[in-house]
C-alpha positions in Angstrom: -168.6 173.2 -71.3 -168.3 176.2 -73.2 -165.8 175.9 -76.3 -164.1 178.9 -76.5 -162.2 180.9 -79.4 -158.6 180.6 -79.0 -157.1 184.0 -78.2 -153.7 182.5 -77.5 -152.3 184.6 -80.8 -153.1 188.0 -79.4 -149.9 189.3 -78.6 -150.6 193.0 -78.2 -151.1 194.5 -74.8 -154.3 196.8 -75.0 -155.6 199.2 -72.4 -157.6 198.4 -69.2 -160.8 198.1 -71.5 -159.7 194.6 -73.1 -159.1 191.8 -70.7 -160.6 188.7 -68.8 -162.5 188.9 -65.6 -162.0 185.6 -63.6 -163.9 183.8 -60.6 -163.4 180.7 -59.0 -165.7 178.6 -56.7 -163.6 176.2 -54.7 -163.6 173.7 -52.0 -161.9 176.0 -49.5 -159.4 179.0 -49.1 -156.1 177.4 -49.8 -154.7 175.2 -52.7 -151.5 174.8 -50.6 -153.9 172.8 -48.0 -155.4 170.6 -51.1 -158.4 172.6 -51.8 -159.3 172.6 -55.4 -161.6 174.8 -57.8 -165.0 173.6 -58.5 -166.2 176.1 -60.7 -164.6 178.7 -63.0 -166.5 181.7 -64.5 -164.8 184.2 -66.8 -165.9 187.2 -69.2 -163.7 188.5 -71.8 -164.1 192.2 -71.9 -163.1 193.6 -75.5 -163.0 197.3 -76.2 -165.2 198.0 -73.2 -168.0 195.5 -73.9 -168.7 192.3 -72.5 -167.7 190.2 -75.7 -167.3 186.2 -74.5 -168.2 184.3 -71.4 -166.6 180.7 -70.2 -168.3 178.9 -67.5 -167.8 175.2 -66.2 -168.2 173.1 -63.2 -165.4 170.7 -62.5 -164.9 167.4 -60.4 -162.1 168.0 -57.9 -161.9 164.2 -57.2 -163.2 164.4 -53.8 -166.5 165.4 -51.9 -167.1 168.9 -51.1 -168.3 170.1 -47.6 -171.8 171.0 -46.7 -170.6 174.3 -45.9 -169.2 174.9 -49.4 -172.2 173.4 -51.0 -174.6 175.7 -48.8 -172.3 178.8 -49.5 -171.9 178.2 -53.4 -175.0 176.3 -54.3 -172.9 173.6 -56.0 -173.7 170.2 -54.7 -171.7 166.8 -55.0 -174.4 165.6 -57.4 -173.8 168.6 -59.7 -170.3 167.8 -59.7 -170.5 163.9 -60.2 -170.8 164.1 -63.8 -168.5 167.3 -64.1 -165.4 167.3 -66.3 -162.3 166.9 -64.2 -160.3 170.1 -63.3 -157.6 169.3 -65.6 -159.8 169.1 -68.9 -161.6 172.5 -68.0 -158.2 174.3 -67.4 -156.9 173.4 -70.6 -160.0 175.0 -72.3 -159.9 177.9 -70.0 -156.1 178.6 -71.0 -157.2 178.6 -74.8 -159.8 181.0 -73.7 -157.2 183.2 -71.6 -154.4 183.5 -73.9 -152.3 186.3 -73.2 -155.1 188.6 -71.6 -154.6 190.6 -68.5 -157.0 189.3 -65.6 -159.1 191.1 -63.4 -160.7 189.4 -60.2 -162.1 190.9 -57.0 -159.6 189.8 -54.2 -157.6 188.6 -57.0 -154.8 187.1 -54.8 -157.2 184.4 -53.7 -158.1 183.8 -57.7 -154.4 184.0 -58.7 -153.4 181.3 -56.4 -156.1 178.8 -57.4 -154.9 179.6 -61.3 -151.6 179.1 -60.8 -152.5 175.8 -58.7 -154.7 174.6 -61.3 -152.4 175.5 -64.2 -149.5 173.9 -62.7 -151.5 170.6 -62.7 -151.6 170.9 -66.6 -148.0 172.1 -66.6 -148.8 175.8 -67.7 -147.1 178.9 -65.9 -149.2 181.9 -65.2 -147.6 184.9 -67.0 -150.7 187.1 -67.2 -150.7 190.4 -65.4 -153.3 190.8 -62.7 -155.2 193.6 -61.5 -157.4 193.5 -58.1 -160.9 195.2 -58.6 -161.4 195.2 -54.8 -158.1 197.0 -54.2 -159.0 199.5 -56.7 -162.3 200.1 -55.3 -161.1 200.8 -51.9 -159.1 203.7 -53.4 -161.7 204.7 -55.7 -164.7 204.5 -53.5 -163.6 205.2 -50.0 -166.8 206.1 -48.5 -168.6 202.9 -49.6 -170.0 200.9 -46.8 -167.3 197.8 -47.2 -165.7 196.6 -50.4 -167.4 193.1 -50.8 -168.6 192.8 -54.5 -172.3 192.7 -53.7 -171.9 195.9 -51.7 -170.1 197.7 -54.4 -172.4 196.8 -57.1 -175.3 198.0 -55.2 -173.3 201.2 -54.1 -172.2 201.8 -57.7 -175.9 201.3 -58.9 -175.1 198.3 -61.2 -177.8 196.2 -62.7 -177.9 192.8 -61.4 -180.2 190.0 -60.7 -179.3 189.0 -57.1 -177.1 186.1 -57.8 -173.7 185.9 -56.0 -171.4 183.2 -55.2 -171.5 181.4 -58.5 -168.5 181.8 -60.6 -170.1 183.5 -64.0 -172.4 185.8 -62.0 -169.4 187.0 -59.9 -167.3 187.3 -63.0 -170.2 189.5 -64.7 -170.7 191.7 -61.8 -166.9 192.2 -61.3 -166.8 192.7 -65.1 -169.6 195.7 -65.0 -167.8 197.1 -61.7 -164.4 197.3 -63.5 -166.2 199.1 -66.4 -168.0 201.5 -64.0 -164.5 202.3 -62.3 -162.9 203.1 -65.9 -165.9 205.4 -66.5 -165.6 207.1 -63.2 -161.7 207.4 -63.6 -162.3 208.9 -67.3 -165.0 211.3 -66.2 -163.5 212.4 -63.0 -159.8 212.7 -64.0 -158.1 214.2 -67.0 -156.5 211.0 -68.1 -158.3 209.6 -71.1 -158.5 205.9 -71.2 -156.7 204.4 -68.1 -153.9 201.9 -68.9 -154.1 198.6 -67.3 -150.6 199.4 -65.9 -152.3 202.5 -64.2 -155.0 200.5 -62.7 -152.2 198.1 -61.1 -150.5 201.2 -59.7 -153.8 202.6 -58.5 -154.6 199.0 -56.5 -150.9 199.5 -54.9 -151.1 203.3 -54.0 -151.7 204.6 -50.6 -155.4 206.0 -50.3 -154.0 209.4 -49.7 -151.8 209.3 -52.6 -154.8 208.6 -55.2 -155.6 212.0 -56.2 -151.8 212.5 -56.7 -151.4 209.5 -58.9 -154.6 210.3 -60.9 -153.8 214.1 -61.2 -156.9 215.7 -59.8 -159.6 215.6 -56.9 -161.7 212.4 -56.8 -164.9 212.3 -58.4 -168.4 211.7 -57.3 -169.3 208.1 -58.5 -172.3 208.4 -60.7 -175.1 206.2 -59.3 -177.4 204.2 -61.6 -180.8 202.8 -60.3 -180.2 199.2 -59.7 -182.5 196.9 -61.5 -183.1 193.9 -59.2 -184.8 191.2 -61.2 
């Protein structure tokens, strides 16, 4: 398990280019129904660069279903020797510190973060933003707004790995930075704040141009590099 730098002392609230991007793989859809996290992946973006990574499998204390094993590639054999969820989440809490958080379909990851943190007696006070909701507003002509589709639509380099926590966190981080680039390039805003990105996620699609103060930009496409 990665032993991260402790970021808990960072009390400043930087812009949207310094934050943690998070992804969980889980035993199911709802912690309220007893589902647990089985893998966490996170990327610290610092001033627009992917600076640090955190990844760990975690043992939920019970067997995962065949469906989840097939969907994620995470098997019960892989989890047998993994540390318990509580140990991993204590380490992740140190990595996360006070940083704002981004996730793709953030309501899902936030619920699991809150549930796993509750088991170690820690509240979730970090600000959250959802890259999926923002992409729905910025890229309204995309075929859909699944992470894999958006990565291809935006021409972001990737190796074809999805549904593993660190790979998805890295792709979400690159998508987030691409969206910041498109906002900076297409609107007279300078560097978008995290608060503005939160507002964009909640805005009606028809109000995006008004919120950002200009006409929508055409997304810059980059050639995808499949390896």
